[in-house]
C-alpha positions as CSV (number, residue, x, y, z in Angstrom):
1,X,79.3,300.5,12.5
2,X,82.4,299.1,14.3
3,X,82.3,295.6,15.9
4,X,81.2,295.5,19.6
5,X,83.9,295.7,22.2
6,X,83.3,293.6,25.3
7,X,84.4,294.0,28.8
8,X,83.5,290.9,30.8
9,X,82.6,290.9,34.5
10,X,85.9,290.9,36.5
11,X,86.7,290.0,40.1
12,X,85.6,293.4,41.4
13,X,82.1,292.6,40.2
14,X,82.0,295.2,37.5
15,X,79.3,294.2,35.0
16,X,79.9,293.6,31.3
17,X,79.9,296.7,29.1
18,X,79.1,296.6,25.5
19,X,80.3,299.6,23.5
20,X,79.5,300.5,19.9
21,X,80.4,303.6,17.9
22,X,78.3,305.2,15.3
23,X,80.6,306.0,12.3
24,X,78.2,308.7,11.1
25,X,77.8,310.7,14.3
26,X,80.8,309.5,16.2
27,X,78.6,308.8,19.3
28,X,79.5,306.1,21.7
29,X,76.7,303.7,22.4
30,X,77.0,302.0,25.9
31,X,75.0,299.5,27.8
32,X,75.9,299.1,31.4
33,X,74.3,296.3,33.4
34,X,74.8,298.0,36.8
35,X,72.8,301.0,35.6
36,X,69.5,299.1,35.6
37,X,67.6,300.3,38.6
38,X,64.3,298.5,38.8
39,X,61.3,299.2,41.0
40,X,59.5,296.5,43.0
41,X,57.3,296.0,39.9
42,X,60.4,295.6,37.6
43,X,59.9,299.0,35.9
44,X,63.2,300.8,34.9
45,X,63.6,304.5,35.5
46,X,65.0,305.0,32.0
47,X,65.3,303.3,28.6
48,X,67.5,305.6,26.6
49,X,69.6,308.6,27.6
50,X,71.5,310.8,25.2
51,X,74.2,312.9,26.9
52,X,76.5,314.8,24.6
53,X,78.6,312.2,22.7
54,X,77.2,309.2,24.5
55,X,74.0,307.2,24.1
56,X,73.2,305.1,27.1
57,X,70.9,302.1,26.6
58,X,69.3,300.3,29.6
59,X,70.0,296.6,29.4
60,X,66.6,295.3,28.6
61,X,67.8,291.7,28.7
62,X,68.0,292.0,32.5
63,X,64.5,293.5,32.7
64,X,63.0,290.8,30.5
65,X,64.6,288.0,32.5
66,X,63.2,289.4,35.8
67,X,59.8,289.8,34.3
68,X,59.6,286.3,33.0
69,X,61.1,284.8,36.1
70,X,58.3,286.3,38.2
71,X,55.4,285.7,35.8
72,X,54.2,282.5,37.7
73,X,54.5,284.2,41.1
74,X,51.8,286.8,40.3
75,X,48.6,286.0,42.2
76,X,46.0,287.3,39.7
77,X,42.4,286.2,40.2
78,X,41.4,287.3,36.7
79,X,43.3,287.4,33.4
80,X,46.0,285.2,34.7
81,X,46.2,283.1,31.5
82,X,46.3,286.2,29.4
83,X,49.1,287.7,31.5
84,X,51.1,284.5,31.3
85,X,50.7,284.4,27.5
86,X,52.1,288.0,27.2
87,X,55.1,287.2,29.3
88,X,55.7,283.9,27.6
89,X,55.8,285.6,24.2
90,X,58.3,288.1,25.7
91,X,60.4,285.2,27.0
92,X,60.4,283.7,23.5
93,X,61.6,287.0,22.0
94,X,64.4,287.1,24.5
95,X,65.5,283.5,23.7
96,X,65.2,283.6,19.9
97,X,65.7,287.3,19.2
98,X,62.6,287.2,17.0
99,X,58.9,287.4,17.5
100,X,58.6,290.8,18.9
101,X,55.5,291.3,16.7
102,X,53.7,288.5,18.8
103,X,54.6,290.4,22.0
104,X,53.2,293.6,20.6
105,X,50.1,292.0,19.3
106,X,49.4,290.2,22.6
107,X,49.7,293.5,24.4
108,X,47.6,295.4,21.9
109,X,44.8,292.9,22.0
110,X,44.6,292.4,25.8
111,X,45.7,295.7,27.5
112,X,42.2,297.0,27.5
113,X,40.9,293.9,29.3
114,X,43.3,294.5,32.2
115,X,42.3,298.2,32.4
116,X,38.5,297.5,32.2
117,X,38.7,294.9,35.0
118,X,40.9,297.2,37.1
119,X,38.6,300.2,36.6
120,X,35.6,298.0,37.6
121,X,37.4,296.9,40.8
122,X,38.5,300.4,41.6
123,X,35.0,301.9,41.1
124,X,33.4,299.3,43.3
125,X,36.1,299.6,46.0
126,X,34.7,300.3,49.4
127,X,36.9,302.7,51.3
128,X,35.7,301.2,54.6
129,X,36.5,297.7,53.5
130,X,38.6,295.7,55.9
131,X,38.9,292.6,53.6
132,X,42.6,292.0,53.0
133,X,41.9,289.7,50.0
134,X,39.9,292.3,48.1
135,X,42.8,294.8,48.5
136,X,45.4,292.3,47.4
137,X,43.4,291.3,44.3
138,X,43.2,294.9,43.2
139,X,46.9,295.5,43.8
140,X,48.0,292.3,42.2
141,X,46.0,293.1,39.0
142,X,47.5,296.6,39.0
143,X,51.0,295.2,39.3
144,X,50.4,292.9,36.4
145,X,48.9,295.8,34.3
146,X,51.9,298.1,34.9
147,X,54.2,295.4,33.6
148,X,51.9,294.8,30.6
149,X,52.1,298.5,29.8
150,X,55.9,298.5,30.0
151,X,56.1,295.4,27.7
152,X,53.6,297.1,25.4
153,X,55.7,300.3,25.1
154,X,59.0,298.3,24.9
155,X,57.7,296.0,22.1
156,X,56.2,298.9,20.2
157,X,59.6,300.6,20.4
158,X,61.5,297.5,19.2
159,X,59.0,296.7,16.4
160,X,58.0,300.0,15.0
161,X,61.2,302.0,15.9
162,X,60.9,305.7,15.2
163,X,57.2,305.4,14.3
164,X,56.4,304.8,17.9
165,X,56.9,308.5,18.5
166,X,53.6,309.0,16.7
167,X,51.8,306.6,19.0
168,X,49.0,308.0,21.2
169,X,47.3,304.7,22.3
170,X,49.9,303.4,24.7
171,X,50.5,306.8,26.2
172,X,46.7,307.3,26.6
173,X,46.5,304.0,28.5
174,X,49.4,305.0,30.8
175,X,47.6,308.3,31.6
176,X,44.2,306.6,32.1
177,X,45.8,304.0,34.5
178,X,47.4,306.8,36.5
179,X,44.1,308.7,36.7
180,X,42.3,305.6,37.9
181,X,44.8,304.8,40.7
182,X,45.1,308.5,41.7
183,X,41.3,308.8,42.0
184,X,41.2,305.7,44.2
185,X,44.0,307.0,46.3
186,X,42.2,310.3,46.9
187,X,39.0,308.6,48.0
188,X,41.0,306.6,50.6
189,X,43.1,309.5,51.9
190,X,40.0,311.6,52.6
191,X,36.7,309.7,52.2
192,X,33.5,311.4,51.3
193,X,30.4,311.8,53.5
194,X,26.9,310.9,52.2
195,X,26.4,314.5,51.0
196,X,29.6,314.4,48.9
197,X,31.6,316.6,51.3
198,X,35.1,315.4,52.4
199,X,35.1,313.7,55.8
200,X,38.4,315.0,57.3
201,X,37.8,313.2,60.5
202,X,38.2,309.9,58.7
203,X,41.3,311.0,56.8
204,X,44.4,308.9,56.9
205,X,46.4,312.2,56.6
206,X,45.5,313.0,60.2
207,X,47.5,309.9,61.4
208,X,50.6,311.2,59.6
209,X,50.2,314.6,61.2
210,X,49.2,313.7,64.8
211,X,50.5,310.2,65.4
212,X,54.2,309.8,66.2
213,X,54.4,306.3,64.8
214,X,53.5,307.6,61.4
215,X,56.2,309.4,59.3
216,X,55.0,313.0,58.8
217,X,57.4,313.5,55.9
218,X,55.4,310.8,53.9
219,X,52.7,313.5,53.5
220,X,54.9,315.0,50.8
221,X,54.6,311.9,48.7
222,X,50.9,311.5,49.4
223,X,50.1,315.1,48.4
224,X,52.2,314.8,45.3
225,X,49.4,312.5,43.9
226,X,46.5,314.3,45.5
227,X,45.3,317.0,43.0
228,X,43.0,318.6,45.6
229,X,46.0,320.2,47.4
230,X,48.9,322.1,45.9
231,X,51.2,321.7,48.9
232,X,51.4,319.7,52.1
233,X,50.8,322.9,54.0
234,X,47.6,323.6,52.1
235,X,46.4,320.1,53.1
236,X,47.2,320.7,56.8
237,X,45.4,324.0,56.7
238,X,42.3,322.4,55.2
239,X,42.4,319.6,57.7
240,X,42.7,322.0,60.6
241,X,40.0,324.3,59.3
242,X,37.6,321.3,59.1
243,X,38.4,319.7,62.4
244,X,39.5,322.4,64.8
245,X,37.2,325.0,66.4
246,X,39.0,328.2,67.7
247,X,37.0,329.6,70.6
248,X,39.4,332.5,71.0
249,X,43.0,333.2,70.3
250,X,44.2,331.1,73.2
251,X,41.8,328.1,73.2
252,X,40.7,325.6,70.6
253,X,39.1,322.2,70.5
254,X,38.9,319.3,68.1
255,X,35.6,319.0,66.4
256,X,35.1,315.3,67.1
257,X,37.4,312.3,67.2
258,X,39.6,311.1,64.3
259,X,39.2,307.7,62.7
260,X,42.1,305.6,64.0
261,X,44.4,303.7,61.6
262,X,47.3,301.6,62.6
263,X,50.6,301.9,60.8
264,X,50.5,298.2,59.8
265,X,46.8,298.1,58.9
266,X,45.7,296.7,55.6
267,X,44.4,300.0,54.3
268,X,47.6,301.9,55.2
269,X,49.7,299.3,53.4
270,X,47.2,299.5,50.5
271,X,47.9,303.3,50.2
272,X,51.6,302.6,50.1
273,X,51.1,300.1,47.3
274,X,49.1,302.7,45.3
275,X,51.9,305.2,45.8
276,X,54.5,302.7,44.4
277,X,52.2,302.1,41.4
278,X,52.0,305.8,40.7
279,X,55.7,306.2,40.9
280,X,56.0,303.4,38.3
281,X,53.5,305.2,36.1
282,X,55.7,308.2,36.3
283,X,58.6,306.0,35.2
284,X,56.6,304.9,32.1
285,X,55.8,308.6,31.3
286,X,59.5,309.4,31.6
287,X,60.4,306.6,29.2
288,X,57.7,307.7,26.7
289,X,59.1,311.2,26.9
290,X,62.7,310.0,26.3
291,X,61.5,308.2,23.2
292,X,59.7,311.2,22.0
293,X,62.8,313.4,22.3
294,X,65.0,311.1,20.2
295,X,66.0,313.1,17.1
296,X,68.2,310.5,15.3
297,X,66.3,307.5,13.8
298,X,69.5,305.4,13.9
299,X,69.2,305.3,17.7
300,X,66.2,303.0,17.3
301,X,68.0,300.4,15.2
302,X,71.1,300.5,17.4
303,X,68.9,299.7,20.3
304,X,68.2,296.3,18.8
305,X,71.9,295.5,18.5
306,X,72.5,295.8,22.2
307,X,69.5,293.5,22.9
308,X,70.6,290.8,20.5
309,X,74.2,290.9,21.7
310,X,73.0,290.0,25.2
């Protein structure tokens, strides 16, 4: 493989670009700093993209730096020392370009502890709870876990290379995490009555439909992660069927009052945090799918070159 060609950051603010060329395939391998688009939880939207004659690697150096910089800012009530240990091992890997096996092993040994605690908290969550601290504890643990899963997937990719395509454990954890958060979101969006029926009058959906200070278009995002409804219109139809009584073709009345939620209330903000987590879970699924679609084993070894060169 030819030696790296560098383009340093210039006065216009264009980030450094590292370009390599595979002599066997003739493909150009590029890493562009400005292409790293991270979510609030530091999860990238992509890791590797292969487009015709170009292979685009996300600059994981930038991601690792952000993860380790924020590791002491996370307010986790439980598993804080475990979380710090995982991120510290990742920082060591970045600094010394070795020790990725320690990163992988830490994730492998401890990922289940995060999920088990998260699942316990989610199952015990009281939809009517007004305690801001309880909500924040669950979200903070979830934010830590989504980062652990990314580090787990990334370290598996770096350590085991093309063999990671055979992995089912990490992907299973991503799926289970998504199901846990999605089930919790559904319970909040439309709580259940004592008999197990949905209580539409206490639904947060109603606020987005009938209150002007709520953005009705946000329903699209909510229904996307609510498996009970195929479309926003299906949701609105069900909500109306269960809350509106039609006396005749010209008159109707609301069957009781709706639970009132404020746009800045703890529970509405909590819902928004869950949506952001689900978006990041989708990002992890996308990265896993990208890895699975790699047909050239050399792509895995070339990925290490761009990391060490940073």
